[in-house]
N, CA, C and O atoms as CSV, one atom per row, in Angstrom:
chain,resi,resn,atom,element,x,y,z
A,1,MET,N,N,81.072,113.550,102.172
A,1,MET,CA,C,81.516,114.677,101.402
A,1,MET,C,C,81.110,114.417,99.949
A,1,MET,O,O,81.285,113.314,99.432
A,2,VAL,N,N,80.571,115.439,99.306
A,2,VAL,CA,C,80.201,115.355,97.898
A,2,VAL,C,C,81.078,116.338,97.134
A,2,VAL,O,O,81.170,117.511,97.496
A,3,VAL,N,N,81.723,115.852,96.073
A,3,VAL,CA,C,82.595,116.705,95.269
A,3,VAL,C,C,82.337,116.444,93.787
A,3,VAL,O,O,81.749,115.431,93.409
A,4,THR,N,N,82.788,117.375,92.969
A,4,THR,CA,C,82.706,117.227,91.520
A,4,THR,C,C,84.114,116.983,90.973
A,4,THR,O,O,85.101,117.292,91.642
A,5,PRO,N,N,84.211,116.433,89.767
A,5,PRO,CA,C,85.537,116.279,89.148
A,5,PRO,C,C,86.261,117.620,89.004
A,5,PRO,O,O,87.487,117.682,89.094
A,6,THR,N,N,85.494,118.689,88.779
A,6,THR,CA,C,86.105,120.020,88.667
A,6,THR,C,C,86.797,120.393,89.967
A,6,THR,O,O,87.920,120.898,89.954
A,7,PHE,N,N,86.137,120.150,91.080
A,7,PHE,CA,C,86.751,120.425,92.380
A,7,PHE,C,C,88.025,119.612,92.550
A,7,PHE,O,O,89.056,120.134,92.974
A,8,LEU,N,N,87.945,118.328,92.214
A,8,LEU,CA,C,89.120,117.465,92.375
A,8,LEU,C,C,90.270,117.928,91.492
A,8,LEU,O,O,91.429,117.839,91.898
A,9,ALA,N,N,89.973,118.419,90.295
A,9,ALA,CA,C,91.027,118.904,89.399
A,9,ALA,C,C,91.703,120.147,89.963
A,9,ALA,O,O,92.900,120.351,89.762
A,10,LYS,N,N,90.936,120.978,90.669
A,10,LYS,CA,C,91.497,122.210,91.244
A,10,LYS,C,C,92.281,121.926,92.521
A,10,LYS,O,O,93.231,122.640,92.842
A,11,ASP,N,N,91.893,120.905,93.233
A,11,ASP,CA,C,92.531,120.558,94.497
A,11,ASP,C,C,93.765,119.719,94.198
A,11,ASP,O,O,93.645,118.564,93.789
A,12,LYS,N,N,94.918,120.271,94.393
A,12,LYS,CA,C,96.165,119.605,94.019
A,12,LYS,C,C,96.685,118.640,95.077
A,12,LYS,O,O,97.671,117.941,94.844
A,13,LEU,N,N,96.032,118.595,96.241
A,13,LEU,CA,C,96.501,117.700,97.292
A,13,LEU,C,C,96.119,116.266,96.974
A,13,LEU,O,O,95.018,116.018,96.482
A,14,PRO,N,N,96.993,115.331,97.241
A,14,PRO,CA,C,96.609,113.927,97.064
A,14,PRO,C,C,95.549,113.569,98.094
A,14,PRO,O,O,95.546,114.110,99.200
A,15,ARG,N,N,94.659,112.667,97.741
A,15,ARG,CA,C,93.604,112.258,98.663
A,15,ARG,C,C,93.181,110.833,98.370
A,15,ARG,O,O,93.375,110.321,97.267
A,16,TRP,N,N,92.599,110.202,99.377
A,16,TRP,CA,C,91.983,108.897,99.232
A,16,TRP,C,C,90.519,109.093,98.905
A,16,TRP,O,O,89.964,110.156,99.185
A,17,GLY,N,N,89.877,108.089,98.318
A,17,GLY,CA,C,88.496,108.235,97.883
A,17,GLY,C,C,87.435,107.842,98.890
A,17,GLY,O,O,86.268,108.183,98.698
A,18,ARG,N,N,87.786,107.147,99.942
A,18,ARG,CA,C,86.779,106.697,100.905
A,18,ARG,C,C,86.085,107.892,101.542
A,18,ARG,O,O,86.734,108.854,101.953
A,19,GLY,N,N,84.771,107.822,101.619
A,19,GLY,CA,C,84.006,108.892,102.244
A,19,GLY,C,C,83.691,110.041,101.305
A,19,GLY,O,O,83.208,111.082,101.750
A,20,VAL,N,N,83.954,109.874,100.014
A,20,VAL,CA,C,83.723,110.939,99.046
A,20,VAL,C,C,82.792,110.430,97.951
A,20,VAL,O,O,83.077,109.424,97.302
A,21,LEU,N,N,81.685,111.127,97.752
A,21,LEU,CA,C,80.783,110.847,96.641
A,21,LEU,C,C,81.128,111.818,95.524
A,21,LEU,O,O,81.062,113.032,95.718
A,22,ILE,N,N,81.491,111.305,94.371
A,22,ILE,CA,C,81.864,112.153,93.236
A,22,ILE,C,C,80.688,112.202,92.268
A,22,ILE,O,O,80.227,111.169,91.783
A,23,VAL,N,N,80.208,113.410,91.992
A,23,VAL,CA,C,79.091,113.619,91.062
A,23,VAL,C,C,79.533,114.570,89.963
A,23,VAL,O,O,80.383,115.430,90.192
A,24,ASP,N,N,78.959,114.423,88.765
A,24,ASP,CA,C,79.313,115.315,87.653
A,24,ASP,C,C,79.011,116.771,87.989
A,24,ASP,O,O,79.827,117.659,87.744
A,25,GLU,N,N,77.820,117.007,88.557
A,25,GLU,CA,C,77.469,118.334,89.042
A,25,GLU,C,C,76.578,118.165,90.260
A,25,GLU,O,O,75.871,117.166,90.392
A,26,PHE,N,N,76.615,119.153,91.152
A,26,PHE,CA,C,75.870,119.037,92.401
A,26,PHE,C,C,74.375,119.033,92.117
A,26,PHE,O,O,73.845,119.936,91.470
A,27,SER,N,N,73.709,117.999,92.613
A,27,SER,CA,C,72.271,117.849,92.424
A,27,SER,C,C,71.725,117.045,93.599
A,27,SER,O,O,72.125,115.900,93.810
A,28,TRP,N,N,70.804,117.649,94.370
A,28,TRP,CA,C,70.233,116.928,95.504
A,28,TRP,C,C,69.580,115.619,95.077
A,28,TRP,O,O,69.803,114.604,95.737
A,29,PRO,N,N,68.784,115.588,94.010
A,29,PRO,CA,C,68.193,114.302,93.617
A,29,PRO,C,C,69.239,113.224,93.318
A,29,PRO,O,O,69.044,112.061,93.671
A,30,THR,N,N,70.329,113.595,92.681
A,30,THR,CA,C,71.402,112.638,92.387
A,30,THR,C,C,72.027,112.119,93.675
A,30,THR,O,O,72.278,110.921,93.810
A,31,ILE,N,N,72.275,113.016,94.614
A,31,ILE,CA,C,72.876,112.637,95.894
A,31,ILE,C,C,71.921,111.734,96.673
A,31,ILE,O,O,72.341,110.732,97.251
A,32,GLU,N,N,70.637,112.091,96.687
A,32,GLU,CA,C,69.645,111.271,97.387
A,32,GLU,C,C,69.574,109.867,96.797
A,32,GLU,O,O,69.492,108.890,97.542
A,33,ARG,N,N,69.603,109.753,95.483
A,33,ARG,CA,C,69.571,108.429,94.835
A,33,ARG,C,C,70.815,107.614,95.206
A,33,ARG,O,O,70.724,106.414,95.463
A,34,ALA,N,N,71.961,108.269,95.230
A,34,ALA,CA,C,73.195,107.564,95.590
A,34,ALA,C,C,73.124,107.060,97.033
A,34,ALA,O,O,73.544,105.939,97.319
A,35,ILE,N,N,72.601,107.872,97.926
A,35,ILE,CA,C,72.469,107.462,99.323
A,35,ILE,C,C,71.460,106.325,99.443
A,35,ILE,O,O,71.694,105.360,100.172
A,36,GLU,N,N,70.340,106.433,98.734
A,36,GLU,CA,C,69.334,105.359,98.764
A,36,GLU,C,C,69.915,104.031,98.273
A,36,GLU,O,O,69.641,102.980,98.851
A,37,ARG,N,N,70.716,104.080,97.208
A,37,ARG,CA,C,71.342,102.856,96.691
A,37,ARG,C,C,72.323,102.274,97.713
A,37,ARG,O,O,72.374,101.061,97.917
A,38,LEU,N,N,73.092,103.145,98.342
A,38,LEU,CA,C,74.047,102.679,99.344
A,38,LEU,C,C,73.320,102.035,100.528
A,38,LEU,O,O,73.725,100.976,101.006
A,39,LEU,N,N,72.252,102.674,100.998
A,39,LEU,CA,C,71.509,102.124,102.126
A,39,LEU,C,C,70.822,100.811,101.762
A,39,LEU,O,O,70.766,99.894,102.581
A,40,ALA,N,N,70.299,100.713,100.546
A,40,ALA,CA,C,69.678,99.458,100.103
A,40,ALA,C,C,70.724,98.334,100.065
A,40,ALA,O,O,70.439,97.197,100.438
A,41,HIS,N,N,71.920,98.667,99.615
A,41,HIS,CA,C,73.015,97.694,99.561
A,41,HIS,C,C,73.437,97.258,100.968
A,41,HIS,O,O,73.872,96.124,101.169
A,42,ALA,N,N,73.304,98.169,101.939
A,42,ALA,CA,C,73.785,97.911,103.294
A,42,ALA,C,C,72.751,97.193,104.163
A,42,ALA,O,O,73.028,96.907,105.327
A,43,HIS,N,N,71.579,96.901,103.629
A,43,HIS,CA,C,70.532,96.273,104.434
A,43,HIS,C,C,71.028,94.940,105.009
A,43,HIS,O,O,71.413,94.034,104.270
A,44,ARG,N,N,71.009,94.843,106.335
A,44,ARG,CA,C,71.429,93.635,107.043
A,44,ARG,C,C,70.496,93.423,108.220
A,44,ARG,O,O,69.593,94.229,108.444
A,45,ASN,N,N,70.699,92.355,108.974
A,45,ASN,CA,C,69.829,92.017,110.095
A,45,ASN,C,C,70.109,92.803,111.367
A,45,ASN,O,O,69.207,92.986,112.185
A,46,THR,N,N,71.333,93.270,111.549
A,46,THR,CA,C,71.671,93.995,112.782
A,46,THR,C,C,72.348,95.316,112.440
A,46,THR,O,O,72.906,95.487,111.356
A,47,TRP,N,N,72.285,96.253,113.398
A,47,TRP,CA,C,72.946,97.542,113.212
A,47,TRP,C,C,74.452,97.342,113.029
A,47,TRP,O,O,75.066,98.022,112.206
A,48,ALA,N,N,75.043,96.439,113.769
A,48,ALA,CA,C,76.487,96.212,113.650
A,48,ALA,C,C,76.847,95.787,112.230
A,48,ALA,O,O,77.862,96.230,111.692
A,49,GLU,N,N,76.031,94.936,111.619
A,49,GLU,CA,C,76.295,94.503,110.239
A,49,GLU,C,C,76.095,95.649,109.259
A,49,GLU,O,O,76.884,95.812,108.328
A,50,VAL,N,N,75.048,96.444,109.457
A,50,VAL,CA,C,74.813,97.617,108.593
A,50,VAL,C,C,75.987,98.577,108.706
A,50,VAL,O,O,76.512,99.050,107.698
A,51,ALA,N,N,76.396,98.864,109.943
A,51,ALA,CA,C,77.503,99.794,110.168
A,51,ALA,C,C,78.782,99.307,109.496
A,51,ALA,O,O,79.535,100.109,108.943
A,52,ALA,N,N,79.032,98.012,109.540
A,52,ALA,CA,C,80.240,97.469,108.910
A,52,ALA,C,C,80.215,97.686,107.405
A,52,ALA,O,O,81.238,98.024,106.811
A,53,VAL,N,N,79.053,97.493,106.780
A,53,VAL,CA,C,78.941,97.705,105.330
A,53,VAL,C,C,79.115,99.190,104.998
A,53,VAL,O,O,79.874,99.542,104.095
A,54,LEU,N,N,78.410,100.061,105.732
A,54,LEU,CA,C,78.510,101.500,105.466
A,54,LEU,C,C,79.919,102.024,105.704
A,54,LEU,O,O,80.371,102.952,105.032
A,55,ASN,N,N,80.605,101.423,106.661
A,55,ASN,CA,C,81.948,101.882,106.993
A,55,ASN,C,C,82.940,101.659,105.854
A,55,ASN,O,O,84.005,102.277,105.832
A,56,HIS,N,N,82.605,100.788,104.916
A,56,HIS,CA,C,83.491,100.603,103.753
A,56,HIS,C,C,83.481,101.829,102.845
A,56,HIS,O,O,84.470,102.092,102.160
A,57,GLU,N,N,82.392,102.575,102.829
A,57,GLU,CA,C,82.257,103.724,101.931
A,57,GLU,C,C,82.329,105.070,102.635
A,57,GLU,O,O,82.768,106.053,102.037
A,58,LEU,N,N,81.911,105.133,103.882
A,58,LEU,CA,C,81.749,106.403,104.581
A,58,LEU,C,C,82.742,106.549,105.727
A,58,LEU,O,O,83.286,105.563,106.224
A,59,HIS,N,N,82.968,107.784,106.134
A,59,HIS,CA,C,83.726,108.051,107.353
A,59,HIS,C,C,82.748,107.992,108.508
A,59,HIS,O,O,81.667,108.577,108.440
A,60,TRP,N,N,83.114,107.298,109.556
A,60,TRP,CA,C,82.240,107.126,110.705
A,60,TRP,C,C,83.010,107.472,111.957
A,60,TRP,O,O,84.149,107.038,112.130
A,61,GLU,N,N,82.393,108.256,112.842
A,61,GLU,CA,C,83.096,108.704,114.042
A,61,GLU,C,C,83.557,107.554,114.934
A,61,GLU,O,O,84.494,107.717,115.716
A,62,PHE,N,N,82.909,106.394,114.824
A,62,PHE,CA,C,83.287,105.262,115.659
A,62,PHE,C,C,84.148,104.243,114.910
A,62,PHE,O,O,84.306,103.111,115.369
A,63,ASP,N,N,84.701,104.630,113.774
A,63,ASP,CA,C,85.584,103.752,113.039
A,63,ASP,C,C,86.756,103.350,113.943
A,63,ASP,O,O,87.423,104.203,114.529
A,64,ASN,N,N,86.989,102.055,114.043
A,64,ASN,CA,C,88.070,101.500,114.886
A,64,ASN,C,C,87.891,101.770,116.375
A,64,ASN,O,O,88.850,101.689,117.143
A,65,TYR,N,N,86.671,102.090,116.783
A,65,TYR,CA,C,86.389,102.351,118.204
A,65,TYR,C,C,86.571,101.079,119.021
A,65,TYR,O,O,86.107,100.006,118.636
A,66,GLN,N,N,87.239,101.212,120.126
A,66,GLN,CA,C,87.413,100.098,121.063
A,66,GLN,C,C,86.943,100.575,122.434
A,66,GLN,O,O,87.497,101.538,122.965
A,67,PRO,N,N,85.933,99.925,123.022
A,67,PRO,CA,C,85.489,100.350,124.358
A,67,PRO,C,C,86.602,100.153,125.379
A,67,PRO,O,O,87.425,99.246,125.263
A,68,LEU,N,N,86.605,101.015,126.370
A,68,LEU,CA,C,87.597,100.895,127.437
A,68,LEU,C,C,87.324,99.645,128.246
A,68,LEU,O,O,86.182,99.320,128.569
A,69,ALA,N,N,88.381,98.971,128.557
A,69,ALA,CA,C,88.239,97.754,129.382
A,69,ALA,C,C,87.908,98.191,130.810
A,69,ALA,O,O,88.560,99.077,131.361
A,70,GLY,N,N,86.912,97.577,131.390
A,70,GLY,CA,C,86.439,97.960,132.726
A,70,GLY,C,C,87.131,97.265,133.776
A,70,GLY,O,O,86.844,97.481,134.953
C-alpha cells in the first residue's frame, strides 16, 4: 500500500506501519526506486531467506503459514 502524509492525516483510524510505503506525493518513479532499494536489501541465497527479509516490511499472504501435518 502506498499512502501520502495527507491521506494519513485525513484517516483518523489508528494503524500500524508495516506494509505501508509513505511518500510525500504519489510518483511511480519514487515508488519504483523504493521497491528497488527494498529488493536490493533483501538479496539472499534462497527464496526462504528473501521472503523472511521482505516479510519484515510487506504484507504477505503466507505470513505465519504452517503446512498441514500429513
